[in-house]
N, C-alpha and C positions, 0 to 999 in steps of 0.2 A: 796345294792339295786341300780339298775340302775335308771337313770333319765327317760329313755324311752326305751321300747322294741317294736320293729316292728315285728309283727307276720305275717307269710305267705307271706313274701316278695318274689315275683316271677320275675325273669328276663326273657327276651325275649327267651332265650334258654330253658325255662321250669324249670330251677332249682328253688327250693323253699327252703327258709331258714328263720331263725329269726335273728334279729340284736339287740344287746345290746349297748346302748349309755350312756355315762357318760361324763359330762363336755364338751359337744359339739363334742366329738370324738367317733368313732366306737371302742368299746372295745371288742366285741365278735360277731362272725358270726358262727352260728351253725344250724344244722337241727332242733333242738328244744332247746329253752332257758326256763328253769323253774324258774330262779331267778326272784324275784319280782321286780316291777318297779313302780315309782311314776306315770307314764303314760304308757298306752299301746295302740298301734294302730294295728289293724288287717286288712290286705288287703282282699278285696273280690276276688272271683275267676276271675272276669273280669279285675282286676287291675294288672299292672306291676310296677316294681320299677327299677330305674336306678340311677347311681350317678347323682348328681344335674346338671341340664343343665347349660352350660356356653355359653353366647352370647359374642363373643370376638370382636364385632364391633357394638357399640351403641353410641348415643349422649344423655347424660342424666344430664347435668348441667343446672338446671332449670332457672338460672339467665341469660343465654345467650338468644339472640333473633333470630339468624338465624337457628341454629340447636340445639334443646334442647328437653328434656323430663324429666320425674321424675323416678328415679331408681326403685321404687317399682311398678310403673304402667307397666313397661316393664319387671320387674324382678319377684319378689315373686308372684305377682298377676297372672302371666302367666306361672308358672311352672319353671321359670329360677332362679337358686340360686345365680349365679354370672354373673355380667356384666362387660365388659371392655370398658370404654369410649375411643373412638379412636380419640384422638387429638382435642377434643372440646376446651380445654384450653391449654395455654402456660405458660411459667415461671412467667409471671406477675399475672396470675389469678388462677393458679391451687391450691394455698393454700386455696382460698375461696371455690373452688369446693370440696376440701378435707373435709372442715368443714361441708358442706352440706351432703356429702357422708357418713360421720360417723353416721348420723341420720337415715339412711335407714336400713330396715330389710335385704334387698338384699346385698350380698357381692359386693362391688364396687371397681374396680381398674381403673387405667388410663394409657393411652399412652400420653406422653407429646408431644404436637405439637412443632416442632422446631421453629415456629414463636411465638414470645413472648406473644402475646395476643390470640393465638389460632384462631378459626374461628369466628371472629367478623364481617368479611366481606368475600366475596367469594374469594378475591385475596390475601390471607394472606402471600403468598410467592413471591408476585410481588415486594416487597421492601426488599432487602437483609439485610438492616439495622435491620430488625426485627428478624433476626436469630443471636442470641447472645449466642455463645457456653458456655461462662463462666456462664451465668444465668441458662442455661439448667443444667450444671453440679452441680451448687449449689442447685437447686431444687431437683434433683435426690438424692443428699446427704441428704437433709432435710426430704424427704418423701420416703425413700427406700422401705417401705412396701406398698405404694400406687401407686407410679410410677413404672410400670413393663415393660415399653418399650417406644419407641418414634415413632412419626408419621410424614410422609411427604406426602402431596397430590400433585401428579405430573400430572396435566392436565393444558391445556392452560388457562382456566379461573382463575386458582389459581396462576400460576407462572408468568403470564404476559410475559414479554420479556426475562425472565431469563433462559429459556430452562432447561437444565439438571443441572445447577449449584446448585439449592437447594438440589438436591439429593446427589450431591458430598459433600456438606456441612453436610448433614444428616449422610452420611457414616463416615465422619471424627468425628462427634459428637459421633456416635455409638462406634467407636474404642476408644474414650477417656473415655467412660463410661462402661467399662467392657463388651463390645459387647452385650449391652442390645438388646432385640428383636426390630427390625425395621419393621413397617408396612408401605407399600407404596401403595397409591391409584393410580390406572391407569384410565385415561379418554381420553378426546380428545387431539389430538396432536396440536402443539408440547408441551412437548418433545415426540419423537417417541418411541413406545414400545421397539424396539431393543436397543435403547440407555439406556432406563430404566433398562431392564433386564441384560444388560452387566455389570451394576454396582452392581446388587444384588448377594448375596452369599447364600450358604446353610443356612437355618434357617431364612432368611429374608422372610417376608410375603407380597405377592402381593394380595391386596384385590380388589374386583369387578372383579374377574377372569373371570366371564361369562357375562360380559356386551356385548351389541350388537353394540358397536361403531366400526367405521372403524379402530381405533387405538387399538382395543382389540385383543384377541388371535385368532379370526376367520378370515381367509383370505376371503374377500368378493367375490373374483372372483372364486376361486376353491372350496369354501365352505368346506374347511378343516382347521384344526388347524395349525397355522403358525409354521414352523420348529423351529423358535427361542423360541417359547413357549414350544414346546415339549422338547427341550434341557434344558430349564430352569427347568422344572419339574424333569428331570433326575438329574440335578445338586443339587436338594434339596431345590429349592425355594418352599415355602409353598403357595398353592393356597387357598385363602379364598373367600367365596361367597360374603359377603358384599352386600346383595340384593339391598337395598335402593330404592329410587324413580325411578332411571334411570340406574340401574346397574345389572339387572338379565334378561337374555334372554333365553327362553326355548330352542330355536334351537341351540344356542351356547353351552349350557350345554349338550344337547343331542349329538351334533357332537363330543364334547370332550369325552363324555362317551363312544361312539362307537369306538373312537380311543384309548381307554384305559386310558384316562386322567380324573381323578376324583378330585373333590375338596378335600382338606385335612380337612378343617373346614367349618362349616355352620354357618353363622352369618347374621344379619338382616340389619345393618346400619340404625337402627330404630331411628326415632325422632317423635315428637308429630304429625306432619302433615301426614307422611306416615303410622303412627300407626292408626290414626283416619280415614283417607280417603283412605288408601291403596296406593300401592298394597301390602305393607308389613304386616301390622296388628300385627303380633307377631312372635316369633321364631317358634312355632308349625306350622304355615302356611308355613313358609319358608321350614321347614323340609318336609312337605307334597309335596312341589313342587319337591324336590329332589327324593322323592319316585316315583313320576310320571315319572321322567326322567329315572329311572331304579335302583336306589340305594336300597339296602335292609334296613329294619328298624334297623337291627343290625349295619350296617355301619353308618347309620345316627346318631344313638345314640352315637356311638364312636366319631363321628365328632363334637358333642356338649358336650362331657365330657372329655374323656381321652386325645384326641389329643390337644385341645386348652390348657388344663392344662399343658401338656408337653411343648408345644411351648412357653408358657409364664412363665414356671418354677414355677407353682403353685403346689408345691411338695406334698401337702396333700389334693389335690382336684382331681376330675375327675374319681375316682375309688371307688368301694365298697370294701374296704379293712380295716382290723383292723389297727388302728393307724391313719387312715385318718379322715378328717373332716366329721361330720355327716350331710352332705348335700345330699338330695335325691329329685328326682322328681317321683311322683306317677302318672301314666297315664293310659289311656284306648285307645284301638284301636277300632274304631267304623266304621262299614261298612255302611256308608251313603254317598250319593253323595254330592259333594261340588265343586263349580266353583272356579278355581284358575286362577290368571292373572299375567303375568310377567310385567316387567318394560316398555315394548314396546307395551302393550295392547293386547298381544295374550292370549286368554282364553283357558283353558283346563278343562276337567271334571275329577275329582278324585272320586273314589268310596270308599276310606278309609281315615278316619281322625285320627289324633293323638290328644288326648284331655288330657292335664294335669289336674288333679283333686286335687292334694295336693302337696305343696312345703314344704320341711323340711330343715331348715337352722340352722346349729349348734345345731341340736336336737330339735329345736322348730318347731311346725307344723302350717301351714297356709293353709286355703282353697283357691283354685284358683278361679278366676272369670270365670263364665260360658261364 
């Protein structure tokens, strides 16, 4: 007897199947499952199912004061099965975060900030003494299933007078820790974007890829994507949305799209203020903005499931496959108008919404907030 059978699961491509789940894993995918189950969920003809959505850039340690939120309020309640906290904490306080994260229904992972206290103030990399490579290595060793990467925020307000040096230290730390994924925040200069990109390698993640700042990927004079960014994409640098309060611009995203440069992953950079007051609100709203830019729903779903799972080596997540974790998002596509706003105040009208209605994590089902 299965713990759960999902009937009439329908993907965006129209394929319909049943899913048998036991002990939190997908055991069987078939056109029809007749085996009995302790629980059965049957999707309606209006509902779709995908692998559980992954938001790979959030801030969700509730004990922080600058950037913080609650994992389940941005996760399971919003159709997101897995969140990756992007450097809220460092070596000194990530153990406390881990104890909180274990209590969440949502799967929670963390990128360790190379600054030992994380983002307790805006300028966490202005003091190089806060970058302690030995402490980073020890915490990665202690929490190998929780810490899945490292984070460095490379903008003027963060690094102070240190320029590119914190990123050089981050790359050294990365190499000393089995080439863990490195996410790098880009913002105002210095350091300059070419200096940042010159240090990044294939598999490194550049977040806030479509920000509207002068130091972003858009050349403000020619209104085209800077060649250094085009070359970085070709080299395998991962472009992550990281929407945030100040880091997603419709025009930059559209210009990149028309030049054949698409984001690899779609994430929110959500925390309590931009969740409640906007312009972020939730992952679904960020996904809707990329649909407005021109991405297909199939692409969008891939960029919140399979791709982030691969980037961060979450080997049993991101796909609806036998042997994978039983994490799913059930959603509807609703043809209703909705106003969307980017980080710089530009408003656009969307005519189609994506609405998560049910979140399934490890085979356990939860209703989403409307």
